N, C-alpha and C positions, 0 to 999 in steps of 0.2 A: 117617820120615812127618811129622815136624815142619819138617826140612829143605823137604821139597814144599811145605808149607804157605808156609813163607817166600817162596819164590819167587814164589809167586802174587801176592806184594805187591811186586815189586821196584823198582816206580815210587815206592815211598816210601822208598827205600833213603836217600836224602839227608836225611831225617828221623828217621833212625836209630829206627825203629819196632822194638820188642823182639819177641821170639818170644811171649811172653805175650799184647801186642796183637794179633797176626796170629792167635791162638788163640781169641781173645775174637770177633776179626772174623768167622772161620769159624763160629763158635757162632750169631753173629747173621745170618749168610747162611743158616743152616740154619732159623732161628725164622721169618724172613721168608717163605721158601719153603714152610714148612708153612704158616702163617698164611694165605699168598697163595691157599691152595687154598680159605678158606673166605671171604675178605674182600679188597679189592682193595688191598694194601699198596701196591705197587708195580705198575707195567704188566708183564703177562704175558710181553712180549716182552724186556724187561730183568731178567726174573726168573733166567735161567739162569745158572750159576756163573760163566763168565768175565765177562759182561755185569755182573751185580750187583755183582762186585769193582770193575771199571773204573770203570763208570757211578755207582755210588753211594757204596760204600765208600772207594775211593782218591780219588773225587772230592771228597767230603766233607773227609777226613782232612787234604788240604792246605790247608785253613783255618786249621791249628793254628799257622802261620807267623806270623799276624797277631793271635794271642790271647798276652794277659800270662798267664801261668800261675800269676802271683801273686798274680792277682786272686781277690775272691770269689765273683763271680758271673758266668755268662754264660746268656744268653737265646736259645733256639733259636724263633723266631716264625713260625708254620706249621709244625711239625716233622714232619707226615706221618708216615711210615714211619722217623722218627729220624734224617733226612739234615738238616743234618750233626750236629744235637746228641747224639744217640747214638752216633755215631762218635768225636767229640772227647772226651765223656765216658768213653770205654773208654781212649783214649789218655791221659788226665788221671789217671784212675785207676792205669793201670800206671807211669806216670811219678812216682805217689806225691805227686800235686798235691791239696790239700785246697780244692777248686773244686766249687760248688753250679752244677748247670744246671736252668733252668727252661724247660720243654717246652712252649710253647703250640699247643694242637691242637682245633681246633673239633669234630671227628669224635668220636663216644662210642667206637666201635669203636679205631678208630686210638689214643684214648688209652689204652682198655684194654691193647692190643695192647704201647704204650710203657711203661705199667707193669709187665707181664707180664717184657719184655725186662730193665728195671733192677733188678727183684728177681732174676732169675736169672743178671745179670751182676755184681749187686751194685755197682751205679752210684749215685752221689750226686746223683739227680736228682726236682723236682718236676714232676710232669705237669699242667698246666693246663688243663682242657677248657672252653674259653670263647673266645668270640669276642674276639680281641685289640684289635679296631676298637672295642669298647665298654668296653674298660678304659682306666683314666688313672692318670695320677701313679704309672707305673711305675719300677723303678727297675733297672738292670743295669749292671755295667762294659762287658762285649764284648756286642752284640747280633750274631745271624747270621741270614741268610736266604736259603733254596735252594730255586729252582724254587716261589716262593711267588706273589706279586704283583711289577709293573712298578715300574722304580726310581722313578720321581716318586710312587708310591702308598705304596711302603716311607719314602720321606724323609718324606711328609706323616704319616705313623702315628709314626715316630720322634720327629717334630719336635713331634709333637701330644699324643701318648699317653706319651712318657716324660720325667720329671721330671728324670732326670739318666742319663748314659750316658758311656762312653769312645770308644768306637769301633763302627762298623757294619760287618759284613762281607757282601758279595753277591758271588753268583755270576753271572757275564755271560756270555750266549750268542754267538752269530755275529752278530748285529746289535747287539751292547754298544756297540761303538764309537759309532754312529750314535745310540743312545737317551742314551750318556751325554753326547755333544755336544748334544743337544736337550736334555737335562734341565738343563743348565749355564747355559741361557739363562732359567732361572727359579729355580736354586737355586744358592747358594754354599755349599762344601764343600771340605777339603782330602782329598786323596785319593791312594792310593798303588795302583798297579796290580801283579798278579801273573799271568804267563801260566799258563795251566792246565797239569797234568800229562798229563791226558787228553783234550785236544781243541786241535786246533791253532787252532782257530775262538774258543775261549773262554779268559776270564780272571776273576781276582776284583779285586774292589775293597775296600781299606781307607778308610773314610770316618770324618773326624772334623769338629767344629764344623759343623754342618748349620745354614744361615741360609736363609731366603727371602730372595729380590730383591725389592725394592721397585720395582715396574713401572710407570712414569708413563702 
């Protein structure tokens, strides 16, 4: 039975994901599917087993390559159903890493769900139910955002609202290269790209040293 579960996450083989992590992922899938019957945690289209694993769990998990697991704090801005925040928190827990996760989520109902999942899976998270655009002087080592806001909007948010951070991880879709190219006209930052494990057209960005360009 456990071998069958492990096979479902074979795309994460290179990340050395443990059996315990895969079991936690399966518990997360079950909780999402159950809650999805009450409120819209994720779209019903992607809530079926194979899609939820690939599109949400595995897609989120690959961000761990860009996270320094010796850091103290990682923040997921616009966490939604817990992607990528809850997924990475599961991985950090099973790697025995002492890392706290701040999950920012505006929705009251989704915030309650994130708290339920965190309690059930014994995750070190703080769920912050607020509009992050109204929060200032924020601090974090890693910041993550997935399916949240367009790249320029996220850069503006981090630039203005975070007093300190080390890196920003963003998930880019099929128009990502065009958006990145356009954004670099107004912003300066160091970045590394990582090809997505789940889609030929997608990639992840690891961004550091965000600065606004002075345009005459």
